[in-house]
N, CA, C, O and the ligand as a Tripos MOL2 file, in Angstrom:
@<TRIPOS>MOLECULE
protein
  233   231    59     0     0
PROTEIN
NO_CHARGES

@<TRIPOS>ATOM
      1 N           0.8790   -1.2030   -0.0020 N.3       1 MET1
      2 CA         -0.0230   -0.0180    0.0110 C.3       1 MET1
      3 C           0.9190    1.2630   -0.0360 C.2       1 MET1
      4 O           1.8360    1.4090    0.7730 O.2       1 MET1
      5 N           0.6510    2.1140   -0.9640 N.am      2 THR2
      6 CA          1.4030    3.3540   -0.9630 C.3       2 THR2
      7 C           0.4130    4.5530   -0.9810 C.2       2 THR2
      8 O          -0.7630    4.4190   -1.3210 O.2       2 THR2
      9 N           0.9420    5.6870   -0.6070 N.am      3 LYS3
     10 CA          0.1710    6.9130   -0.6190 C.3       3 LYS3
     11 C           0.5780    7.6790   -1.8800 C.2       3 LYS3
     12 O           1.7210    7.6260   -2.3330 O.2       3 LYS3
     13 N          -0.3950    8.3820   -2.4140 N.am      4 GLU4
     14 CA         -0.1780    9.0550   -3.6970 C.3       4 GLU4
     15 C          -0.7680   10.4210   -3.6740 C.2       4 GLU4
     16 O          -1.8590   10.6370   -3.1470 O.2       4 GLU4
     17 N          -0.0450   11.3500   -4.2470 N.am      5 LEU5
     18 CA         -0.5650   12.7600   -4.3690 C.3       5 LEU5
     19 C          -0.3370   13.2260   -5.8160 C.2       5 LEU5
     20 O           0.7840   13.2350   -6.3250 O.2       5 LEU5
     21 N          -1.4400   13.6060   -6.4440 N.am      6 ARG6
     22 CA         -1.3280   14.1440   -7.8270 C.3       6 ARG6
     23 C          -1.1970   15.6630   -7.6830 C.2       6 ARG6
     24 O          -2.1330   16.3540   -7.2820 O.2       6 ARG6
     25 N          -0.0330   16.1450   -8.0160 N.am      7 CYS7
     26 CA          0.2500   17.5740   -7.8480 C.3       7 CYS7
     27 C          -0.7340   18.3930   -8.6530 C.2       7 CYS7
     28 O          -1.0830   19.5000   -8.2440 O.2       7 CYS7
     29 N          -1.2000   17.8770   -9.8030 N.am      8 GLY8
     30 CA         -2.1010   18.6110  -10.6620 C.3       8 GLY8
     31 C          -3.4260   18.9810  -10.0120 C.2       8 GLY8
     32 O          -4.1180   19.8940  -10.4640 O.2       8 GLY8
     33 N          -3.7790   18.2490   -8.9250 N.am      9 GLU9
     34 CA         -4.9930   18.6080   -8.2110 C.3       9 GLU9
     35 C          -4.8570   19.8620   -7.4000 C.2       9 GLU9
     36 O          -5.8410   20.4770   -6.9880 O.2       9 GLU9
     37 N          -3.5820   20.2390   -7.1730 N.am     10 ILE10
     38 CA         -3.3010   21.4450   -6.3910 C.3      10 ILE10
     39 C          -2.7650   22.5320   -7.3270 C.2      10 ILE10
     40 O          -3.2660   23.6560   -7.3550 O.2      10 ILE10
     41 N          -1.7570   22.1720   -8.0720 N.am     11 MET11
     42 CA         -1.1610   23.0850   -9.0330 C.3      11 MET11
     43 C          -1.6370   22.6840  -10.3990 C.2      11 MET11
     44 O          -1.1790   21.6840  -10.9530 O.2      11 MET11
     45 N          -2.5490   23.4490  -10.9510 N.am     12 GLU12
     46 CA         -3.1840   23.0760  -12.1890 C.3      12 GLU12
     47 C          -2.1970   22.8350  -13.2990 C.2      12 GLU12
     48 O          -1.3030   23.6470  -13.5360 O.2      12 GLU12
     49 N          -2.3560   21.7270  -13.9750 N.am     13 GLY13
     50 CA         -1.5500   21.4190  -15.1420 C.3      13 GLY13
     51 C          -0.2240   20.6580  -14.8510 C.2      13 GLY13
     52 O           0.4780   20.2500  -15.7760 O.2      13 GLY13
     53 N           0.0960   20.4800  -13.5690 N.am     14 CYS14
     54 CA          1.3480   19.7670  -13.2260 C.3      14 CYS14
     55 C           1.0850   18.2430  -13.3190 C.2      14 CYS14
     56 O           0.1650   17.7230  -12.6870 O.2      14 CYS14
     57 N           1.9100   17.5500  -14.1170 N.am     15 PRO15
     58 CA          1.6560   16.1490  -14.3220 C.3      15 PRO15
     59 C           2.3240   15.2270  -13.2600 C.2      15 PRO15
     60 O           2.2130   14.0030  -13.3320 O.2      15 PRO15
     61 N           3.0080   15.8400  -12.2890 N.am     16 THR16
     62 CA          3.7780   15.0320  -11.3460 C.3      16 THR16
     63 C           2.8690   14.2990  -10.3550 C.2      16 THR16
     64 O           1.9290   14.8640   -9.7970 O.2      16 THR16
     65 N           3.1910   13.0210  -10.1630 N.am     17 VAL17
     66 CA          2.5340   12.2120   -9.1440 C.3      17 VAL17
     67 C           3.5830   11.8780   -8.0850 C.2      17 VAL17
     68 O           4.6400   11.3380   -8.4090 O.2      17 VAL17
     69 N           3.3010   12.1890   -6.8440 N.am     18 ILE18
     70 CA          4.2410   11.9750   -5.7590 C.3      18 ILE18
     71 C           3.7600   10.7800   -4.9600 C.2      18 ILE18
     72 O           2.5970   10.7080   -4.5640 O.2      18 ILE18
     73 N           4.6840    9.8240   -4.7210 N.am     19 ARG19
     74 CA          4.2990    8.6230   -3.9870 C.3      19 ARG19
     75 C           5.1970    8.4340   -2.7990 C.2      19 ARG19
     76 O           6.3520    8.8580   -2.8210 O.2      19 ARG19
     77 N           4.6850    7.7990   -1.7490 N.am     20 GLY20
     78 CA          5.4740    7.5060   -0.5700 C.3      20 GLY20
     79 C           4.7930    6.4330    0.2430 C.2      20 GLY20
     80 O           3.6310    6.0910    0.0220 O.2      20 GLY20
     81 N           5.5350    5.9210    1.1750 N.am     21 GLU21
     82 CA          5.0620    4.8590    2.0910 C.3      21 GLU21
     83 C           4.0600    5.4100    3.0920 C.2      21 GLU21
     84 O           3.0860    4.7570    3.4650 O.2      21 GLU21
     85 N           4.3410    6.6530    3.5150 N.am     22 THR22
     86 CA          3.5280    7.2890    4.5570 C.3      22 THR22
     87 C           3.1640    8.7110    4.1020 C.2      22 THR22
     88 O           3.7520    9.2750    3.1790 O.2      22 THR22
     89 N           2.1530    9.2550    4.8080 N.am     23 GLU23
     90 CA          1.7200   10.6360    4.5560 C.3      23 GLU23
     91 C           2.9460   11.6180    4.7390 C.2      23 GLU23
     92 O           3.1280   12.5620    3.9700 O.2      23 GLU23
     93 N           3.7310   11.3500    5.7540 N.am     24 GLU24
     94 CA          4.8760   12.2270    6.0300 C.3      24 GLU24
     95 C           5.8650   12.2340    4.8510 C.2      24 GLU24
     96 O           6.4140   13.2710    4.4790 O.2      24 GLU24
     97 N           6.0680   11.0430    4.2820 N.am     25 GLU25
     98 CA          6.9690   10.9390    3.1770 C.3      25 GLU25
     99 C           6.4570   11.6980    1.9640 C.2      25 GLU25
    100 O           7.2030   12.3970    1.2780 O.2      25 GLU25
    101 N           5.1820   11.5430    1.7250 N.am     26 VAL26
    102 CA          4.5520   12.2530    0.5750 C.3      26 VAL26
    103 C           4.6510   13.7660    0.7830 C.2      26 VAL26
    104 O           4.9290   14.5280   -0.1430 O.2      26 VAL26
    105 N           4.4100   14.1740    2.0450 N.am     27 LEU27
    106 CA          4.4320   15.6180    2.3060 C.3      27 LEU27
    107 C           5.8660   16.1710    2.1450 C.2      27 LEU27
    108 O           6.0760   17.2720    1.6360 O.2      27 LEU27
    109 N           6.8200   15.3770    2.5880 N.am     28 LYS28
    110 CA          8.2390   15.8040    2.4700 C.3      28 LYS28
    111 C           8.6720   15.8800    0.9880 C.2      28 LYS28
    112 O           9.3340   16.8280    0.5670 O.2      28 LYS28
    113 N           8.2840   14.8730    0.2310 N.am     29 LYS29
    114 CA          8.5920   14.8910   -1.1990 C.3      29 LYS29
    115 C           7.8410   15.9760   -1.8800 C.2      29 LYS29
    116 O           8.3690   16.6170   -2.7880 O.2      29 LYS29
    117 N           6.5940   16.2110   -1.4670 N.am     30 GLY30
    118 CA          5.7480   17.2580   -2.0550 C.3      30 GLY30
    119 C           6.3390   18.6380   -1.8600 C.2      30 GLY30
    120 O           6.3310   19.4680   -2.7680 O.2      30 GLY30
    121 N           6.8620   18.8760   -0.6350 N.am     31 ALA31
    122 CA          7.4790   20.1280   -0.2980 C.3      31 ALA31
    123 C           8.6960   20.3380   -1.1840 C.2      31 ALA31
    124 O           8.9160   21.4350   -1.6990 O.2      31 ALA31
    125 N           9.4770   19.2980   -1.3570 N.am     32 GLN32
    126 CA         10.6910   19.3680   -2.1740 C.3      32 GLN32
    127 C          10.3040   19.6580   -3.6510 C.2      32 GLN32
    128 O          10.8980   20.5100   -4.3110 O.2      32 GLN32
    129 N           9.2880   18.9160   -4.1360 N.am     33 HIS33
    130 CA          8.7860   19.1540   -5.4960 C.3      33 HIS33
    131 C           8.3210   20.6070   -5.6700 C.2      33 HIS33
    132 O           8.6430   21.2640   -6.6600 O.2      33 HIS33
    133 N           7.5620   21.0840   -4.6920 N.am     34 ALA34
    134 CA          7.0150   22.4620   -4.7610 C.3      34 ALA34
    135 C           8.1480   23.4490   -4.8700 C.2      34 ALA34
    136 O           8.0820   24.4120   -5.6340 O.2      34 ALA34
    137 N           9.2060   23.1990   -4.0870 N.am     35 ARG35
    138 CA         10.3600   24.1390   -4.0840 C.3      35 ARG35
    139 C          11.0670   24.0590   -5.4490 C.2      35 ARG35
    140 O          11.3050   25.0890   -6.0780 O.2      35 ARG35
    141 N          11.3970   22.8660   -5.8990 N.am     36 GLU36
    142 CA         12.1620   22.7530   -7.1160 C.3      36 GLU36
    143 C          11.4450   23.0660   -8.4090 C.2      36 GLU36
    144 O          12.0290   23.6080   -9.3470 O.2      36 GLU36
    145 N          10.1420   22.7090   -8.4470 N.am     37 THR37
    146 CA          9.4000   22.8340   -9.6940 C.3      37 THR37
    147 C           8.5320   24.0910   -9.7080 C.2      37 THR37
    148 O           8.3590   24.7410  -10.7380 O.2      37 THR37
    149 N           7.9980   24.4070   -8.5460 N.am     38 HIS38
    150 CA          7.0530   25.5520   -8.5520 C.3      38 HIS38
    151 C           7.5930   26.8240   -7.8620 C.2      38 HIS38
    152 O           6.9180   27.8520   -7.8040 O.2      38 HIS38
    153 N           8.8200   26.7220   -7.3460 N.am     39 GLY39
    154 CA          9.4510   27.8690   -6.6940 C.3      39 GLY39
    155 C           8.7560   28.2790   -5.3900 C.2      39 GLY39
    156 O           8.8230   29.4410   -4.9890 O.2      39 GLY39
    157 N           8.0950   27.3340   -4.7360 N.am     40 ILE40
    158 CA          7.4280   27.6280   -3.4990 C.3      40 ILE40
    159 C           8.3460   27.2000   -2.3430 C.2      40 ILE40
    160 O           8.6090   26.0110   -2.1590 O.2      40 ILE40
    161 N           8.8320   28.1840   -1.5630 N.am     41 ASP41
    162 CA          9.8400   27.8910   -0.5540 C.3      41 ASP41
    163 C           9.2290   27.1860    0.6960 C.2      41 ASP41
    164 O           9.8230   26.2550    1.2390 O.2      41 ASP41
    165 N           8.0710   27.6350    1.1240 N.am     42 SER42
    166 CA          7.5170   26.9380    2.2320 C.3      42 SER42
    167 C           5.9970   26.8750    2.1160 C.2      42 SER42
    168 O           5.3680   27.7940    1.5920 O.2      42 SER42
    169 N           5.4330   25.8210    2.5920 N.am     43 LEU43
    170 CA          4.0120   25.6000    2.4920 C.3      43 LEU43
    171 C           3.3300   26.1170    3.7820 C.2      43 LEU43
    172 O           3.7340   25.7580    4.8880 O.2      43 LEU43
    173 N           2.3190   26.9420    3.6260 N.am     44 ASP44
    174 CA          1.6160   27.3930    4.8430 C.3      44 ASP44
    175 C           0.5920   26.3300    5.2950 C.2      44 ASP44
    176 O           0.3070   25.3610    4.5920 O.2      44 ASP44
    177 N           0.0670   26.5620    6.4840 N.am     45 ASP45
    178 CA         -0.8370   25.5500    7.0880 C.3      45 ASP45
    179 C          -2.0290   25.2200    6.1990 C.2      45 ASP45
    180 O          -2.4170   24.0580    6.0840 O.2      45 ASP45
    181 N          -2.6100   26.2410    5.5700 N.am     46 ASP46
    182 CA         -3.7370   25.9890    4.7290 C.3      46 ASP46
    183 C          -3.3970   25.0900    3.5540 C.2      46 ASP46
    184 O          -4.1560   24.1890    3.1990 O.2      46 ASP46
    185 N          -2.2310   25.3540    2.9540 N.am     47 THR47
    186 CA         -1.7840   24.5550    1.8400 C.3      47 THR47
    187 C          -1.5020   23.1180    2.2770 C.2      47 THR47
    188 O          -1.8740   22.1700    1.5870 O.2      47 THR47
    189 N          -0.8400   22.9620    3.4320 N.am     48 ILE48
    190 CA         -0.5790   21.6290    3.9600 C.3      48 ILE48
    191 C          -1.8870   20.8340    4.1940 C.2      48 ILE48
    192 O          -1.9730   19.6420    3.9000 O.2      48 ILE48
    193 N          -2.8930   21.5420    4.7320 N.am     49 ARG49
    194 CA         -4.1890   20.8980    4.9290 C.3      49 ARG49
    195 C          -4.8030   20.4270    3.5860 C.2      49 ARG49
    196 O          -5.3630   19.3370    3.4610 O.2      49 ARG49
    197 N          -4.6570   21.3260    2.6000 N.am     50 LYS50
    198 CA         -5.2150   21.0030    1.3050 C.3      50 LYS50
    199 C          -4.4800   19.7900    0.6460 C.2      50 LYS50
    200 O          -5.0730   18.8920    0.0480 O.2      50 LYS50
    201 N          -3.1780   19.8580    0.8120 N.am     51 VAL51
    202 CA         -2.3410   18.7510    0.2740 C.3      51 VAL51
    203 C          -2.7540   17.4420    0.9450 C.2      51 VAL51
    204 O          -2.9850   16.4370    0.2720 O.2      51 VAL51
    205 N          -2.8450   17.4620    2.2850 N.am     52 LYS52
    206 CA         -3.2020   16.2460    3.0240 C.3      52 LYS52
    207 C          -4.5400   15.6830    2.5420 C.2      52 LYS52
    208 O          -4.7170   14.4680    2.4560 O.2      52 LYS52
    209 N          -5.4620   16.5660    2.2350 N.am     53 SER53
    210 CA         -6.8140   16.0940    1.8290 C.3      53 SER53
    211 C          -6.7730   15.4240    0.4490 C.2      53 SER53
    212 O          -7.6780   14.6880    0.0550 O.2      53 SER53
    213 N          -5.6800   15.7170   -0.2620 N.am     54 LYS54
    214 CA         -5.5680   15.1030   -1.6510 C.3      54 LYS54
    215 C          -4.7340   13.8230   -1.6680 C.2      54 LYS54
    216 O          -4.6340   13.1620   -2.7020 O.2      54 LYS54
    217 N          -4.1560   13.4820   -0.5640 N.am     55 ILE55
    218 CA         -3.3380   12.2850   -0.5080 C.3      55 ILE55
    219 C          -4.2940   11.0580   -0.4450 C.2      55 ILE55
    220 O          -5.2090   10.9980    0.3760 O.2      55 ILE55
    221 N          -4.0390   10.1050   -1.3370 N.am     56 ARG56
    222 CA         -4.8760    8.9040   -1.3910 C.3      56 ARG56
    223 C          -4.0610    7.6580   -1.2800 C.2      56 ARG56
    224 O          -2.8660    7.6490   -1.5740 O.2      56 ARG56
    225 N          -4.6990    6.6150   -0.8600 N.am     57 GLU57
    226 CA         -4.0930    5.2750   -0.9000 C.3      57 GLU57
    227 C          -4.0920    4.8510   -2.3490 C.2      57 GLU57
    228 O          -5.0000    5.1820   -3.1120 O.2      57 GLU57
    229 N          -3.0660    4.1180   -2.7180 N.am     58 SER58
    230 CA         -3.0940    3.6260   -4.0880 C.3      58 SER58
    231 C          -2.6290    2.1310   -4.0980 C.2      58 SER58
    232 O          -2.5750    1.5080   -5.1590 O.2      58 SER58
    233 ZN          3.8500   20.0510   -9.3180 Zn       59 ZN59
@<TRIPOS>BOND
     1     1     2 1
     2     2     3 1
     3     3     4 2
     4     3     5 am
     5     5     6 1
     6     6     7 1
     7     7     8 2
     8     7     9 am
     9     9    10 1
    10    10    11 1
    11    11    12 2
    12    11    13 am
    13    13    14 1
    14    14    15 1
    15    15    16 2
    16    15    17 am
    17    17    18 1
    18    18    19 1
    19    19    20 2
    20    19    21 am
    21    21    22 1
    22    22    23 1
    23    23    24 2
    24    23    25 am
    25    25    26 1
    26    26    27 1
    27    27    28 2
    28    27    29 am
    29    29    30 1
    30    30    31 1
    31    31    32 2
    32    31    33 am
    33    33    34 1
    34    34    35 1
    35    35    36 2
    36    35    37 am
    37    37    38 1
    38    38    39 1
    39    39    40 2
    40    39    41 am
    41    41    42 1
    42    42    43 1
    43    43    44 2
    44    43    45 am
    45    45    46 1
    46    46    47 1
    47    47    48 2
    48    47    49 am
    49    49    50 1
    50    50    51 1
    51    51    52 2
    52    51    53 am
    53    53    54 1
    54    54    55 1
    55    55    56 2
    56    55    57 am
    57    57    58 1
    58    58    59 1
    59    59    60 2
    60    59    61 am
    61    61    62 1
    62    62    63 1
    63    63    64 2
    64    63    65 am
    65    65    66 1
    66    66    67 1
    67    67    68 2
    68    67    69 am
    69    69    70 1
    70    70    71 1
    71    71    72 2
    72    71    73 am
    73    73    74 1
    74    74    75 1
    75    75    76 2
    76    75    77 am
    77    77    78 1
    78    78    79 1
    79    79    80 2
    80    79    81 am
    81    81    82 1
    82    82    83 1
    83    83    84 2
    84    83    85 am
    85    85    86 1
    86    86    87 1
    87    87    88 2
    88    87    89 am
    89    89    90 1
    90    90    91 1
    91    91    92 2
    92    91    93 am
    93    93    94 1
    94    94    95 1
    95    95    96 2
    96    95    97 am
    97    97    98 1
    98    98    99 1
    99    99   100 2
   100    99   101 am
   101   101   102 1
   102   102   103 1
   103   103   104 2
   104   103   105 am
   105   105   106 1
   106   106   107 1
   107   107   108 2
   108   107   109 am
   109   109   110 1
   110   110   111 1
   111   111   112 2
   112   111   113 am
   113   113   114 1
   114   114   115 1
   115   115   116 2
   116   115   117 am
   117   117   118 1
   118   118   119 1
   119   119   120 2
   120   119   121 am
   121   121   122 1
   122   122   123 1
   123   123   124 2
   124   123   125 am
   125   125   126 1
   126   126   127 1
   127   127   128 2
   128   127   129 am
   129   129   130 1
   130   130   131 1
   131   131   132 2
   132   131   133 am
   133   133   134 1
   134   134   135 1
   135   135   136 2
   136   135   137 am
   137   137   138 1
   138   138   139 1
   139   139   140 2
   140   139   141 am
   141   141   142 1
   142   142   143 1
   143   143   144 2
   144   143   145 am
   145   145   146 1
   146   146   147 1
   147   147   148 2
   148   147   149 am
   149   149   150 1
   150   150   151 1
   151   151   152 2
   152   151   153 am
   153   153   154 1
   154   154   155 1
   155   155   156 2
   156   155   157 am
   157   157   158 1
   158   158   159 1
   159   159   160 2
   160   159   161 am
   161   161   162 1
   162   162   163 1
   163   163   164 2
   164   163   165 am
   165   165   166 1
   166   166   167 1
   167   167   168 2
   168   167   169 am
   169   169   170 1
   170   170   171 1
   171   171   172 2
   172   171   173 am
   173   173   174 1
   174   174   175 1
   175   175   176 2
   176   175   177 am
   177   177   178 1
   178   178   179 1
   179   179   180 2
   180   179   181 am
   181   181   182 1
   182   182   183 1
   183   183   184 2
   184   183   185 am
   185   185   186 1
   186   186   187 1
   187   187   188 2
   188   187   189 am
   189   189   190 1
   190   190   191 1
   191   191   192 2
   192   191   193 am
   193   193   194 1
   194   194   195 1
   195   195   196 2
   196   195   197 am
   197   197   198 1
   198   198   199 1
   199   199   200 2
   200   199   201 am
   201   201   202 1
   202   202   203 1
   203   203   204 2
   204   203   205 am
   205   205   206 1
   206   206   207 1
   207   207   208 2
   208   207   209 am
   209   209   210 1
   210   210   211 1
   211   211   212 2
   212   211   213 am
   213   213   214 1
   214   214   215 1
   215   215   216 2
   216   215   217 am
   217   217   218 1
   218   218   219 1
   219   219   220 2
   220   219   221 am
   221   221   222 1
   222   222   223 1
   223   223   224 2
   224   223   225 am
   225   225   226 1
   226   226   227 1
   227   227   228 2
   228   227   229 am
   229   229   230 1
   230   230   231 1
   231   231   232 2
@<TRIPOS>SUBSTRUCTURE
     1 MET1         2 RESIDUE 1 A MET
     2 THR2         6 RESIDUE 1 A THR
     3 LYS3        10 RESIDUE 1 A LYS
     4 GLU4        14 RESIDUE 1 A GLU
     5 LEU5        18 RESIDUE 1 A LEU
     6 ARG6        22 RESIDUE 1 A ARG
     7 CYS7        26 RESIDUE 1 A CYS
     8 GLY8        30 RESIDUE 1 A GLY
     9 GLU9        34 RESIDUE 1 A GLU
    10 ILE10       38 RESIDUE 1 A ILE
    11 MET11       42 RESIDUE 1 A MET
    12 GLU12       46 RESIDUE 1 A GLU
    13 GLY13       50 RESIDUE 1 A GLY
    14 CYS14       54 RESIDUE 1 A CYS
    15 PRO15       58 RESIDUE 1 A PRO
    16 THR16       62 RESIDUE 1 A THR
    17 VAL17       66 RESIDUE 1 A VAL
    18 ILE18       70 RESIDUE 1 A ILE
    19 ARG19       74 RESIDUE 1 A ARG
    20 GLY20       78 RESIDUE 1 A GLY
    21 GLU21       82 RESIDUE 1 A GLU
    22 THR22       86 RESIDUE 1 A THR
    23 GLU23       90 RESIDUE 1 A GLU
    24 GLU24       94 RESIDUE 1 A GLU
    25 GLU25       98 RESIDUE 1 A GLU
    26 VAL26      102 RESIDUE 1 A VAL
    27 LEU27      106 RESIDUE 1 A LEU
    28 LYS28      110 RESIDUE 1 A LYS
    29 LYS29      114 RESIDUE 1 A LYS
    30 GLY30      118 RESIDUE 1 A GLY
    31 ALA31      122 RESIDUE 1 A ALA
    32 GLN32      126 RESIDUE 1 A GLN
    33 HIS33      130 RESIDUE 1 A HIS
    34 ALA34      134 RESIDUE 1 A ALA
    35 ARG35      138 RESIDUE 1 A ARG
    36 GLU36      142 RESIDUE 1 A GLU
    37 THR37      146 RESIDUE 1 A THR
    38 HIS38      150 RESIDUE 1 A HIS
    39 GLY39      154 RESIDUE 1 A GLY
    40 ILE40      158 RESIDUE 1 A ILE
    41 ASP41      162 RESIDUE 1 A ASP
    42 SER42      166 RESIDUE 1 A SER
    43 LEU43      170 RESIDUE 1 A LEU
    44 ASP44      174 RESIDUE 1 A ASP
    45 ASP45      178 RESIDUE 1 A ASP
    46 ASP46      182 RESIDUE 1 A ASP
    47 THR47      186 RESIDUE 1 A THR
    48 ILE48      190 RESIDUE 1 A ILE
    49 ARG49      194 RESIDUE 1 A ARG
    50 LYS50      198 RESIDUE 1 A LYS
    51 VAL51      202 RESIDUE 1 A VAL
    52 LYS52      206 RESIDUE 1 A LYS
    53 SER53      210 RESIDUE 1 A SER
    54 LYS54      214 RESIDUE 1 A LYS
    55 ILE55      218 RESIDUE 1 A ILE
    56 ARG56      222 RESIDUE 1 A ARG
    57 GLU57      226 RESIDUE 1 A GLU
    58 SER58      230 RESIDUE 1 A SER
    59 ZN59       233 GROUP 0 **** ****
């Protein structure tokens, strides 16, 4: 069982799918992806909540 986050559900048009073993791992990779690809240095609480709500089991 892995967790999956489709970045495109948050950042329109982004094809990246982030996967991890745990929610924490997905969040960590997601933050890294946001920094490297979208130029977002830090995620605020609202964004983190939004991201968490989009993480699914796959
Ligand atoms: Zn993205």
